[in-house]
Biotite code that builds the C-alpha atoms (Angstrom):
import biotite.structure as struc

atoms = struc.array([
    struc.Atom([16.857, 9.162, 18.512], chain_id="A", res_id=1, res_name="UNK", atom_name="CA", element="C"),
    struc.Atom([18.282, 6.041, 20.273], chain_id="A", res_id=2, res_name="UNK", atom_name="CA", element="C"),
    struc.Atom([14.697, 4.879, 20.927], chain_id="A", res_id=3, res_name="UNK", atom_name="CA", element="C"),
    struc.Atom([14.160, 4.680, 17.176], chain_id="A", res_id=4, res_name="UNK", atom_name="CA", element="C"),
    struc.Atom([17.407, 2.807, 16.438], chain_id="A", res_id=5, res_name="UNK", atom_name="CA", element="C"),
    struc.Atom([15.651, -0.472, 17.461], chain_id="A", res_id=6, res_name="UNK", atom_name="CA", element="C"),
    struc.Atom([12.389, 0.550, 15.710], chain_id="A", res_id=7, res_name="UNK", atom_name="CA", element="C"),
    struc.Atom([10.509, 1.174, 18.960], chain_id="A", res_id=8, res_name="UNK", atom_name="CA", element="C"),
    struc.Atom([8.614, 4.110, 17.506], chain_id="A", res_id=9, res_name="UNK", atom_name="CA", element="C"),
    struc.Atom([7.445, 1.979, 14.625], chain_id="A", res_id=10, res_name="UNK", atom_name="CA", element="C"),
    struc.Atom([6.501, -0.816, 16.990], chain_id="A", res_id=11, res_name="UNK", atom_name="CA", element="C"),
    struc.Atom([4.198, 1.561, 18.912], chain_id="A", res_id=12, res_name="UNK", atom_name="CA", element="C"),
    struc.Atom([2.647, 2.844, 15.654], chain_id="A", res_id=13, res_name="UNK", atom_name="CA", element="C"),
    struc.Atom([2.041, -0.747, 14.494], chain_id="A", res_id=14, res_name="UNK", atom_name="CA", element="C"),
    struc.Atom([0.494, -1.649, 17.861], chain_id="A", res_id=15, res_name="UNK", atom_name="CA", element="C"),
    struc.Atom([-1.990, 1.290, 17.493], chain_id="A", res_id=16, res_name="UNK", atom_name="CA", element="C"),
    struc.Atom([-2.828, 0.191, 13.993], chain_id="A", res_id=17, res_name="UNK", atom_name="CA", element="C"),
    struc.Atom([-3.508, -3.369, 15.153], chain_id="A", res_id=18, res_name="UNK", atom_name="CA", element="C"),
    struc.Atom([-5.683, -2.073, 18.048], chain_id="A", res_id=19, res_name="UNK", atom_name="CA", element="C"),
    struc.Atom([-7.642, 0.087, 15.630], chain_id="A", res_id=20, res_name="UNK", atom_name="CA", element="C"),
    struc.Atom([-8.248, -2.810, 13.228], chain_id="A", res_id=21, res_name="UNK", atom_name="CA", element="C"),
    struc.Atom([-9.331, -5.150, 15.972], chain_id="A", res_id=22, res_name="UNK", atom_name="CA", element="C"),
    struc.Atom([-11.560, -2.618, 17.681], chain_id="A", res_id=23, res_name="UNK", atom_name="CA", element="C"),
    struc.Atom([-13.231, -1.088, 14.631], chain_id="A", res_id=24, res_name="UNK", atom_name="CA", element="C"),
    struc.Atom([-12.864, -3.859, 12.102], chain_id="A", res_id=25, res_name="UNK", atom_name="CA", element="C"),
    struc.Atom([-11.185, -1.376, 9.891], chain_id="A", res_id=26, res_name="UNK", atom_name="CA", element="C"),
    struc.Atom([-8.229, -1.335, 7.464], chain_id="A", res_id=27, res_name="UNK", atom_name="CA", element="C"),
    struc.Atom([-5.272, 0.930, 7.874], chain_id="A", res_id=28, res_name="UNK", atom_name="CA", element="C"),
    struc.Atom([-3.507, 2.303, 4.792], chain_id="A", res_id=29, res_name="UNK", atom_name="CA", element="C"),
    struc.Atom([-0.230, 3.980, 5.376], chain_id="A", res_id=30, res_name="UNK", atom_name="CA", element="C"),
    struc.Atom([2.678, 5.316, 3.397], chain_id="A", res_id=31, res_name="UNK", atom_name="CA", element="C"),
    struc.Atom([6.373, 4.540, 3.600], chain_id="A", res_id=32, res_name="UNK", atom_name="CA", element="C"),
    struc.Atom([6.896, 7.292, 6.158], chain_id="A", res_id=33, res_name="UNK", atom_name="CA", element="C"),
    struc.Atom([6.016, 4.833, 8.948], chain_id="A", res_id=34, res_name="UNK", atom_name="CA", element="C"),
    struc.Atom([8.717, 2.409, 7.770], chain_id="A", res_id=35, res_name="UNK", atom_name="CA", element="C"),
    struc.Atom([11.705, 1.821, 10.029], chain_id="A", res_id=36, res_name="UNK", atom_name="CA", element="C"),
    struc.Atom([14.726, 3.062, 8.073], chain_id="A", res_id=37, res_name="UNK", atom_name="CA", element="C"),
    struc.Atom([16.189, -0.472, 8.218], chain_id="A", res_id=38, res_name="UNK", atom_name="CA", element="C"),
    struc.Atom([12.728, -1.819, 7.345], chain_id="A", res_id=39, res_name="UNK", atom_name="CA", element="C"),
    struc.Atom([12.772, -4.590, 10.011], chain_id="A", res_id=40, res_name="UNK", atom_name="CA", element="C"),
    struc.Atom([9.856, -3.426, 12.211], chain_id="A", res_id=41, res_name="UNK", atom_name="CA", element="C"),
    struc.Atom([7.692, -2.820, 9.140], chain_id="A", res_id=42, res_name="UNK", atom_name="CA", element="C"),
    struc.Atom([8.509, -5.863, 7.070], chain_id="A", res_id=43, res_name="UNK", atom_name="CA", element="C"),
    struc.Atom([8.084, -8.310, 10.003], chain_id="A", res_id=44, res_name="UNK", atom_name="CA", element="C"),
    struc.Atom([4.959, -6.785, 11.595], chain_id="A", res_id=45, res_name="UNK", atom_name="CA", element="C"),
    struc.Atom([2.475, -9.612, 11.996], chain_id="A", res_id=46, res_name="UNK", atom_name="CA", element="C"),
    struc.Atom([-0.562, -7.423, 11.471], chain_id="A", res_id=47, res_name="UNK", atom_name="CA", element="C"),
    struc.Atom([0.495, -6.520, 7.940], chain_id="A", res_id=48, res_name="UNK", atom_name="CA", element="C"),
    struc.Atom([-0.745, -9.209, 5.586], chain_id="A", res_id=49, res_name="UNK", atom_name="CA", element="C"),
    struc.Atom([-0.831, -7.186, 2.344], chain_id="A", res_id=50, res_name="UNK", atom_name="CA", element="C"),
    struc.Atom([1.330, -4.443, 0.909], chain_id="A", res_id=51, res_name="UNK", atom_name="CA", element="C"),
    struc.Atom([0.219, -2.388, -2.083], chain_id="A", res_id=52, res_name="UNK", atom_name="CA", element="C"),
    struc.Atom([3.006, -0.817, -4.030], chain_id="A", res_id=53, res_name="UNK", atom_name="CA", element="C"),
    struc.Atom([2.315, 1.946, -6.522], chain_id="A", res_id=54, res_name="UNK", atom_name="CA", element="C"),
    struc.Atom([4.802, 1.536, -9.353], chain_id="A", res_id=55, res_name="UNK", atom_name="CA", element="C"),
    struc.Atom([5.520, 2.505, -13.000], chain_id="A", res_id=56, res_name="UNK", atom_name="CA", element="C"),
    struc.Atom([6.221, -0.053, -15.697], chain_id="A", res_id=57, res_name="UNK", atom_name="CA", element="C"),
    struc.Atom([9.723, 0.187, -16.975], chain_id="A", res_id=58, res_name="UNK", atom_name="CA", element="C"),
    struc.Atom([8.646, -0.845, -20.472], chain_id="A", res_id=59, res_name="UNK", atom_name="CA", element="C"),
    struc.Atom([5.761, 1.469, -21.319], chain_id="A", res_id=60, res_name="UNK", atom_name="CA", element="C"),
    struc.Atom([5.592, 3.922, -18.358], chain_id="A", res_id=61, res_name="UNK", atom_name="CA", element="C"),
    struc.Atom([2.106, 2.919, -17.269], chain_id="A", res_id=62, res_name="UNK", atom_name="CA", element="C"),
    struc.Atom([1.179, 2.934, -13.597], chain_id="A", res_id=63, res_name="UNK", atom_name="CA", element="C"),
    struc.Atom([0.303, -0.200, -11.610], chain_id="A", res_id=64, res_name="UNK", atom_name="CA", element="C"),
    struc.Atom([-0.848, -0.937, -8.120], chain_id="A", res_id=65, res_name="UNK", atom_name="CA", element="C"),
    struc.Atom([1.031, -4.139, -7.145], chain_id="A", res_id=66, res_name="UNK", atom_name="CA", element="C"),
    struc.Atom([-0.557, -6.121, -4.339], chain_id="A", res_id=67, res_name="UNK", atom_name="CA", element="C"),
    struc.Atom([2.154, -8.118, -2.510], chain_id="A", res_id=68, res_name="UNK", atom_name="CA", element="C"),
    struc.Atom([0.738, -10.655, -0.103], chain_id="A", res_id=69, res_name="UNK", atom_name="CA", element="C"),
    struc.Atom([2.453, -13.177, 2.110], chain_id="A", res_id=70, res_name="UNK", atom_name="CA", element="C"),
    struc.Atom([0.519, -15.684, 0.097], chain_id="A", res_id=71, res_name="UNK", atom_name="CA", element="C"),
    struc.Atom([2.047, -15.624, -3.353], chain_id="A", res_id=72, res_name="UNK", atom_name="CA", element="C"),
    struc.Atom([-1.168, -16.949, -4.941], chain_id="A", res_id=73, res_name="UNK", atom_name="CA", element="C"),
    struc.Atom([-2.873, -13.658, -3.958], chain_id="A", res_id=74, res_name="UNK", atom_name="CA", element="C"),
    struc.Atom([-0.271, -11.302, -5.448], chain_id="A", res_id=75, res_name="UNK", atom_name="CA", element="C"),
    struc.Atom([-1.437, -9.405, -8.509], chain_id="A", res_id=76, res_name="UNK", atom_name="CA", element="C"),
    struc.Atom([-1.122, -6.116, -10.490], chain_id="A", res_id=77, res_name="UNK", atom_name="CA", element="C"),
    struc.Atom([-3.857, -3.638, -11.339], chain_id="A", res_id=78, res_name="UNK", atom_name="CA", element="C"),
    struc.Atom([-3.315, -0.817, -13.803], chain_id="A", res_id=79, res_name="UNK", atom_name="CA", element="C"),
    struc.Atom([-4.376, 2.660, -12.594], chain_id="A", res_id=80, res_name="UNK", atom_name="CA", element="C"),
    struc.Atom([-4.279, 6.320, -13.642], chain_id="A", res_id=81, res_name="UNK", atom_name="CA", element="C"),
    struc.Atom([-4.038, 9.484, -11.614], chain_id="A", res_id=82, res_name="UNK", atom_name="CA", element="C"),
    struc.Atom([-6.869, 11.862, -12.484], chain_id="A", res_id=83, res_name="UNK", atom_name="CA", element="C"),
    struc.Atom([-8.573, 14.848, -10.943], chain_id="A", res_id=84, res_name="UNK", atom_name="CA", element="C"),
    struc.Atom([-10.897, 12.375, -9.314], chain_id="A", res_id=85, res_name="UNK", atom_name="CA", element="C"),
    struc.Atom([-8.069, 10.396, -7.603], chain_id="A", res_id=86, res_name="UNK", atom_name="CA", element="C"),
    struc.Atom([-6.589, 6.989, -8.269], chain_id="A", res_id=87, res_name="UNK", atom_name="CA", element="C"),
    struc.Atom([-8.685, 5.194, -10.922], chain_id="A", res_id=88, res_name="UNK", atom_name="CA", element="C"),
    struc.Atom([-8.477, 1.577, -12.091], chain_id="A", res_id=89, res_name="UNK", atom_name="CA", element="C"),
    struc.Atom([-8.122, 1.327, -15.858], chain_id="A", res_id=90, res_name="UNK", atom_name="CA", element="C"),
    struc.Atom([-8.505, -1.511, -18.389], chain_id="A", res_id=91, res_name="UNK", atom_name="CA", element="C"),
    struc.Atom([-5.201, -2.802, -19.751], chain_id="A", res_id=92, res_name="UNK", atom_name="CA", element="C"),
    struc.Atom([-6.047, -1.764, -23.292], chain_id="A", res_id=93, res_name="UNK", atom_name="CA", element="C"),
    struc.Atom([-7.090, 1.782, -22.053], chain_id="A", res_id=94, res_name="UNK", atom_name="CA", element="C"),
    struc.Atom([-4.068, 2.704, -19.956], chain_id="A", res_id=95, res_name="UNK", atom_name="CA", element="C"),
    struc.Atom([-4.184, 6.319, -20.994], chain_id="A", res_id=96, res_name="UNK", atom_name="CA", element="C"),
    struc.Atom([-7.827, 6.795, -20.009], chain_id="A", res_id=97, res_name="UNK", atom_name="CA", element="C"),
    struc.Atom([-9.066, 6.240, -16.423], chain_id="A", res_id=98, res_name="UNK", atom_name="CA", element="C"),
    struc.Atom([-12.338, 4.474, -15.777], chain_id="A", res_id=99, res_name="UNK", atom_name="CA", element="C"),
    struc.Atom([-14.654, 6.953, -14.123], chain_id="A", res_id=100, res_name="UNK", atom_name="CA", element="C"),
    struc.Atom([-16.487, 4.302, -12.056], chain_id="A", res_id=101, res_name="UNK", atom_name="CA", element="C"),
    struc.Atom([-13.282, 2.805, -10.605], chain_id="A", res_id=102, res_name="UNK", atom_name="CA", element="C"),
    struc.Atom([-11.887, 5.761, -8.694], chain_id="A", res_id=103, res_name="UNK", atom_name="CA", element="C"),
    struc.Atom([-10.613, 5.367, -5.156], chain_id="A", res_id=104, res_name="UNK", atom_name="CA", element="C"),
    struc.Atom([-11.737, 8.914, -4.211], chain_id="A", res_id=105, res_name="UNK", atom_name="CA", element="C"),
    struc.Atom([-13.567, 11.851, -5.686], chain_id="A", res_id=106, res_name="UNK", atom_name="CA", element="C"),
])
């Protein structure tokens, strides 16, 4: 447990992610379970350039994927719906119906 107080476990996980990306030219998508409980190791990791947050609008309850980038000009929101096919991008005026061709997974 003491090892993780300083975020050492997260540092090792982030190092492996970086090695994978460099070796395979891939992208790693992870969930908040990897985050240091204080957030420091995760927030300050140099390999992470983009964070995608899945959120719900407080005004109308619609779902959005919010891309947060270290470059504020690249931050944006994309509406999505959860369907039997996975996460699907939707048009703003069609928030209740998911676009069949824009699904992340089948």
